[in-house]
Each structure stands twice: as structure tokens, then as C-alpha cells.
PyMOL CGO cylinders between C-alpha atoms (Angstrom):
from pymol import cmd
from pymol.cgo import CYLINDER

trace = [
    CYLINDER, 211.24, 95.79, 109.62, 211.56, 92.11, 108.10, 0.3, 1, 1, 1, 1, 1, 1,
    CYLINDER, 211.56, 92.11, 108.10, 209.60, 89.99, 109.68, 0.3, 1, 1, 1, 1, 1, 1,
    CYLINDER, 209.60, 89.99, 109.68, 212.24, 87.71, 110.65, 0.3, 1, 1, 1, 1, 1, 1,
    CYLINDER, 212.24, 87.71, 110.65, 211.52, 87.31, 114.81, 0.3, 1, 1, 1, 1, 1, 1,
    CYLINDER, 211.52, 87.31, 114.81, 214.84, 89.85, 116.42, 0.3, 1, 1, 1, 1, 1, 1,
    CYLINDER, 214.84, 89.85, 116.42, 213.48, 88.25, 119.56, 0.3, 1, 1, 1, 1, 1, 1,
    CYLINDER, 213.48, 88.25, 119.56, 217.35, 86.71, 122.08, 0.3, 1, 1, 1, 1, 1, 1,
    CYLINDER, 217.35, 86.71, 122.08, 216.04, 83.98, 123.13, 0.3, 1, 1, 1, 1, 1, 1,
    CYLINDER, 216.04, 83.98, 123.13, 213.23, 81.03, 121.11, 0.3, 1, 1, 1, 1, 1, 1,
    CYLINDER, 213.23, 81.03, 121.11, 210.22, 81.50, 123.11, 0.3, 1, 1, 1, 1, 1, 1,
    CYLINDER, 210.22, 81.50, 123.11, 208.05, 77.89, 124.18, 0.3, 1, 1, 1, 1, 1, 1,
    CYLINDER, 208.05, 77.89, 124.18, 204.25, 77.82, 124.90, 0.3, 1, 1, 1, 1, 1, 1,
    CYLINDER, 204.25, 77.82, 124.90, 202.69, 77.48, 127.65, 0.3, 1, 1, 1, 1, 1, 1,
    CYLINDER, 202.69, 77.48, 127.65, 199.44, 76.17, 130.15, 0.3, 1, 1, 1, 1, 1, 1,
    CYLINDER, 199.44, 76.17, 130.15, 201.40, 76.52, 132.66, 0.3, 1, 1, 1, 1, 1, 1,
    CYLINDER, 201.40, 76.52, 132.66, 201.33, 78.95, 136.46, 0.3, 1, 1, 1, 1, 1, 1,
    CYLINDER, 201.33, 78.95, 136.46, 203.07, 82.28, 137.56, 0.3, 1, 1, 1, 1, 1, 1,
    CYLINDER, 203.07, 82.28, 137.56, 202.73, 83.28, 141.09, 0.3, 1, 1, 1, 1, 1, 1,
    CYLINDER, 202.73, 83.28, 141.09, 203.50, 86.55, 141.95, 0.3, 1, 1, 1, 1, 1, 1,
    CYLINDER, 203.50, 86.55, 141.95, 205.40, 87.02, 145.21, 0.3, 1, 1, 1, 1, 1, 1,
    CYLINDER, 205.40, 87.02, 145.21, 204.97, 90.16, 147.24, 0.3, 1, 1, 1, 1, 1, 1,
    CYLINDER, 204.97, 90.16, 147.24, 207.68, 91.91, 149.45, 0.3, 1, 1, 1, 1, 1, 1,
    CYLINDER, 207.68, 91.91, 149.45, 206.77, 90.65, 152.08, 0.3, 1, 1, 1, 1, 1, 1,
    CYLINDER, 206.77, 90.65, 152.08, 207.05, 86.42, 150.74, 0.3, 1, 1, 1, 1, 1, 1,
    CYLINDER, 207.05, 86.42, 150.74, 203.91, 86.24, 150.23, 0.3, 1, 1, 1, 1, 1, 1,
    CYLINDER, 203.91, 86.24, 150.23, 201.35, 85.60, 146.86, 0.3, 1, 1, 1, 1, 1, 1,
    CYLINDER, 201.35, 85.60, 146.86, 199.79, 88.41, 145.81, 0.3, 1, 1, 1, 1, 1, 1,
    CYLINDER, 199.79, 88.41, 145.81, 198.87, 86.92, 142.88, 0.3, 1, 1, 1, 1, 1, 1,
    CYLINDER, 198.87, 86.92, 142.88, 198.57, 84.22, 140.34, 0.3, 1, 1, 1, 1, 1, 1,
    CYLINDER, 198.57, 84.22, 140.34, 198.32, 84.21, 136.33, 0.3, 1, 1, 1, 1, 1, 1,
    CYLINDER, 198.32, 84.21, 136.33, 198.19, 81.62, 133.44, 0.3, 1, 1, 1, 1, 1, 1,
    CYLINDER, 198.19, 81.62, 133.44, 202.14, 81.71, 131.83, 0.3, 1, 1, 1, 1, 1, 1,
    CYLINDER, 202.14, 81.71, 131.83, 201.32, 82.09, 127.97, 0.3, 1, 1, 1, 1, 1, 1,
    CYLINDER, 201.32, 82.09, 127.97, 204.63, 82.06, 126.81, 0.3, 1, 1, 1, 1, 1, 1,
    CYLINDER, 204.63, 82.06, 126.81, 208.45, 82.03, 127.68, 0.3, 1, 1, 1, 1, 1, 1,
    CYLINDER, 208.45, 82.03, 127.68, 212.38, 81.90, 127.09, 0.3, 1, 1, 1, 1, 1, 1,
    CYLINDER, 212.38, 81.90, 127.09, 215.34, 81.61, 129.36, 0.3, 1, 1, 1, 1, 1, 1,
    CYLINDER, 215.34, 81.61, 129.36, 215.23, 85.91, 129.36, 0.3, 1, 1, 1, 1, 1, 1,
    CYLINDER, 215.23, 85.91, 129.36, 211.62, 86.20, 130.25, 0.3, 1, 1, 1, 1, 1, 1,
    CYLINDER, 211.62, 86.20, 130.25, 207.85, 85.45, 129.18, 0.3, 1, 1, 1, 1, 1, 1,
    CYLINDER, 207.85, 85.45, 129.18, 204.50, 86.56, 129.25, 0.3, 1, 1, 1, 1, 1, 1,
    CYLINDER, 204.50, 86.56, 129.25, 201.69, 85.61, 130.62, 0.3, 1, 1, 1, 1, 1, 1,
    CYLINDER, 201.69, 85.61, 130.62, 198.32, 86.73, 131.43, 0.3, 1, 1, 1, 1, 1, 1,
    CYLINDER, 198.32, 86.73, 131.43, 196.08, 87.78, 134.93, 0.3, 1, 1, 1, 1, 1, 1,
    CYLINDER, 196.08, 87.78, 134.93, 192.07, 88.88, 134.57, 0.3, 1, 1, 1, 1, 1, 1,
    CYLINDER, 192.07, 88.88, 134.57, 192.62, 91.86, 137.33, 0.3, 1, 1, 1, 1, 1, 1,
    CYLINDER, 192.62, 91.86, 137.33, 194.70, 93.93, 137.38, 0.3, 1, 1, 1, 1, 1, 1,
    CYLINDER, 194.70, 93.93, 137.38, 198.12, 93.68, 139.26, 0.3, 1, 1, 1, 1, 1, 1,
    CYLINDER, 198.12, 93.68, 139.26, 199.87, 96.42, 140.46, 0.3, 1, 1, 1, 1, 1, 1,
    CYLINDER, 199.87, 96.42, 140.46, 203.09, 95.53, 139.42, 0.3, 1, 1, 1, 1, 1, 1,
    CYLINDER, 203.09, 95.53, 139.42, 206.75, 96.61, 141.26, 0.3, 1, 1, 1, 1, 1, 1,
    CYLINDER, 206.75, 96.61, 141.26, 209.80, 97.47, 139.36, 0.3, 1, 1, 1, 1, 1, 1,
    CYLINDER, 209.80, 97.47, 139.36, 211.24, 95.22, 140.95, 0.3, 1, 1, 1, 1, 1, 1,
    CYLINDER, 211.24, 95.22, 140.95, 209.32, 91.20, 141.94, 0.3, 1, 1, 1, 1, 1, 1,
    CYLINDER, 209.32, 91.20, 141.94, 209.78, 88.14, 142.16, 0.3, 1, 1, 1, 1, 1, 1,
    CYLINDER, 209.78, 88.14, 142.16, 207.82, 84.81, 141.31, 0.3, 1, 1, 1, 1, 1, 1,
    CYLINDER, 207.82, 84.81, 141.31, 207.57, 81.07, 140.57, 0.3, 1, 1, 1, 1, 1, 1,
    CYLINDER, 207.57, 81.07, 140.57, 207.18, 79.03, 137.37, 0.3, 1, 1, 1, 1, 1, 1,
    CYLINDER, 207.18, 79.03, 137.37, 206.30, 75.86, 137.67, 0.3, 1, 1, 1, 1, 1, 1,
    CYLINDER, 206.30, 75.86, 137.67, 206.31, 73.73, 134.54, 0.3, 1, 1, 1, 1, 1, 1,
    CYLINDER, 206.31, 73.73, 134.54, 205.94, 70.06, 135.30, 0.3, 1, 1, 1, 1, 1, 1,
    CYLINDER, 205.94, 70.06, 135.30, 209.68, 69.26, 133.05, 0.3, 1, 1, 1, 1, 1, 1,
    CYLINDER, 209.68, 69.26, 133.05, 211.24, 71.38, 134.54, 0.3, 1, 1, 1, 1, 1, 1,
    CYLINDER, 211.24, 71.38, 134.54, 210.06, 71.70, 137.42, 0.3, 1, 1, 1, 1, 1, 1,
    CYLINDER, 210.06, 71.70, 137.42, 209.66, 75.04, 139.68, 0.3, 1, 1, 1, 1, 1, 1,
    CYLINDER, 209.66, 75.04, 139.68, 212.16, 77.92, 138.32, 0.3, 1, 1, 1, 1, 1, 1,
    CYLINDER, 212.16, 77.92, 138.32, 212.37, 80.76, 141.36, 0.3, 1, 1, 1, 1, 1, 1,
    CYLINDER, 212.37, 80.76, 141.36, 212.86, 84.08, 139.13, 0.3, 1, 1, 1, 1, 1, 1,
    CYLINDER, 212.86, 84.08, 139.13, 213.01, 88.13, 140.14, 0.3, 1, 1, 1, 1, 1, 1,
    CYLINDER, 213.01, 88.13, 140.14, 212.02, 89.79, 136.80, 0.3, 1, 1, 1, 1, 1, 1,
    CYLINDER, 212.02, 89.79, 136.80, 211.21, 93.48, 135.96, 0.3, 1, 1, 1, 1, 1, 1,
    CYLINDER, 211.21, 93.48, 135.96, 207.74, 94.41, 133.01, 0.3, 1, 1, 1, 1, 1, 1,
    CYLINDER, 207.74, 94.41, 133.01, 209.31, 95.77, 130.19, 0.3, 1, 1, 1, 1, 1, 1,
    CYLINDER, 209.31, 95.77, 130.19, 205.47, 95.21, 128.48, 0.3, 1, 1, 1, 1, 1, 1,
    CYLINDER, 205.47, 95.21, 128.48, 201.75, 95.64, 129.65, 0.3, 1, 1, 1, 1, 1, 1,
    CYLINDER, 201.75, 95.64, 129.65, 198.77, 95.25, 127.22, 0.3, 1, 1, 1, 1, 1, 1,
    CYLINDER, 198.77, 95.25, 127.22, 195.57, 95.72, 128.58, 0.3, 1, 1, 1, 1, 1, 1,
    CYLINDER, 195.57, 95.72, 128.58, 192.20, 93.38, 127.16, 0.3, 1, 1, 1, 1, 1, 1,
    CYLINDER, 192.20, 93.38, 127.16, 188.77, 93.49, 127.65, 0.3, 1, 1, 1, 1, 1, 1,
    CYLINDER, 188.77, 93.49, 127.65, 188.97, 90.96, 130.18, 0.3, 1, 1, 1, 1, 1, 1,
    CYLINDER, 188.97, 90.96, 130.18, 192.26, 90.24, 131.53, 0.3, 1, 1, 1, 1, 1, 1,
    CYLINDER, 192.26, 90.24, 131.53, 195.98, 92.25, 131.23, 0.3, 1, 1, 1, 1, 1, 1,
    CYLINDER, 195.98, 92.25, 131.23, 198.97, 90.14, 129.27, 0.3, 1, 1, 1, 1, 1, 1,
    CYLINDER, 198.97, 90.14, 129.27, 202.39, 91.48, 131.16, 0.3, 1, 1, 1, 1, 1, 1,
    CYLINDER, 202.39, 91.48, 131.16, 205.89, 91.36, 129.48, 0.3, 1, 1, 1, 1, 1, 1,
    CYLINDER, 205.89, 91.36, 129.48, 208.20, 89.91, 131.66, 0.3, 1, 1, 1, 1, 1, 1,
    CYLINDER, 208.20, 89.91, 131.66, 212.57, 89.97, 131.66, 0.3, 1, 1, 1, 1, 1, 1,
    CYLINDER, 212.57, 89.97, 131.66, 214.85, 88.13, 133.98, 0.3, 1, 1, 1, 1, 1, 1,
    CYLINDER, 214.85, 88.13, 133.98, 216.68, 89.43, 135.85, 0.3, 1, 1, 1, 1, 1, 1,
    CYLINDER, 216.68, 89.43, 135.85, 217.97, 86.19, 137.86, 0.3, 1, 1, 1, 1, 1, 1,
    CYLINDER, 217.97, 86.19, 137.86, 216.37, 83.30, 137.05, 0.3, 1, 1, 1, 1, 1, 1,
    CYLINDER, 216.37, 83.30, 137.05, 217.00, 80.28, 139.65, 0.3, 1, 1, 1, 1, 1, 1,
    CYLINDER, 217.00, 80.28, 139.65, 215.99, 76.42, 140.00, 0.3, 1, 1, 1, 1, 1, 1,
    CYLINDER, 215.99, 76.42, 140.00, 213.93, 75.64, 143.11, 0.3, 1, 1, 1, 1, 1, 1,
    CYLINDER, 213.93, 75.64, 143.11, 212.83, 71.84, 143.04, 0.3, 1, 1, 1, 1, 1, 1,
    CYLINDER, 212.83, 71.84, 143.04, 214.66, 70.21, 139.84, 0.3, 1, 1, 1, 1, 1, 1,
    CYLINDER, 214.66, 70.21, 139.84, 211.02, 68.30, 138.61, 0.3, 1, 1, 1, 1, 1, 1,
    CYLINDER, 211.02, 68.30, 138.61, 207.41, 68.42, 139.90, 0.3, 1, 1, 1, 1, 1, 1,
    CYLINDER, 207.41, 68.42, 139.90, 206.99, 69.11, 143.31, 0.3, 1, 1, 1, 1, 1, 1,
    CYLINDER, 206.99, 69.11, 143.31, 210.04, 68.56, 146.17, 0.3, 1, 1, 1, 1, 1, 1,
    CYLINDER, 210.04, 68.56, 146.17, 209.34, 64.72, 146.82, 0.3, 1, 1, 1, 1, 1, 1,
    CYLINDER, 209.34, 64.72, 146.82, 209.71, 65.18, 151.53, 0.3, 1, 1, 1, 1, 1, 1,
    CYLINDER, 209.71, 65.18, 151.53, 206.72, 66.99, 150.98, 0.3, 1, 1, 1, 1, 1, 1,
    CYLINDER, 206.72, 66.99, 150.98, 204.35, 64.70, 152.32, 0.3, 1, 1, 1, 1, 1, 1,
    CYLINDER, 204.35, 64.70, 152.32, 206.43, 63.92, 156.11, 0.3, 1, 1, 1, 1, 1, 1,
]
cmd.load_cgo(trace, "trace")
């Protein structure tokens, strides 16, 4: 092993929110985003979450807006007080370009 990062896309550290949706479209869980790239992300939750094979999620960034993804879990690391999930994106689209929707208060 060379020690060189073998990832397909550079990772960016980020402390933001990820929302996981159930099959009915309701928020089933929220987590704290650790890092992300164009192909995946990792996040932390305090309580265990039953994750389906494929799921929908939203990532909220102040500088990039709200991004909606379809993803699957590729890694789970259990620690004493949290669970770390690594996910791979199947699809990714920007829902609101920057910040929240402008007509939200109408």
C-alpha cells in the first residue's frame, strides 16, 4: 500500500446537516455531515438508523445550496456514542442553488 489517497474524487470536510428520508418521503433521521465529494459523503448519527439498501437524502450547504441525492451505504463504523456512515451517490441534483428557497415566506 502506497499511502497515497486512492479516492476517485477529492473530499471536502464539512460540518452541515444531512436529512435521510423514508420511503414515504418523510424525514426518518438527521445526521452531521463530516465530509463529501462529488461521488459520496460520510456523516455521523447519535442513535442507530436502519438504512435501506438505497435511500434519498438532502445535504444542506450555505455556499452550494440544498443538494438532493439518491445513495447507498458503503461503510458503517460503530463507535461508543455514535455511528459513522459512508455513502455513495447514485444520483445528485441541486434543489435550491444557494441557500433556502427565496419564496419560502410567501
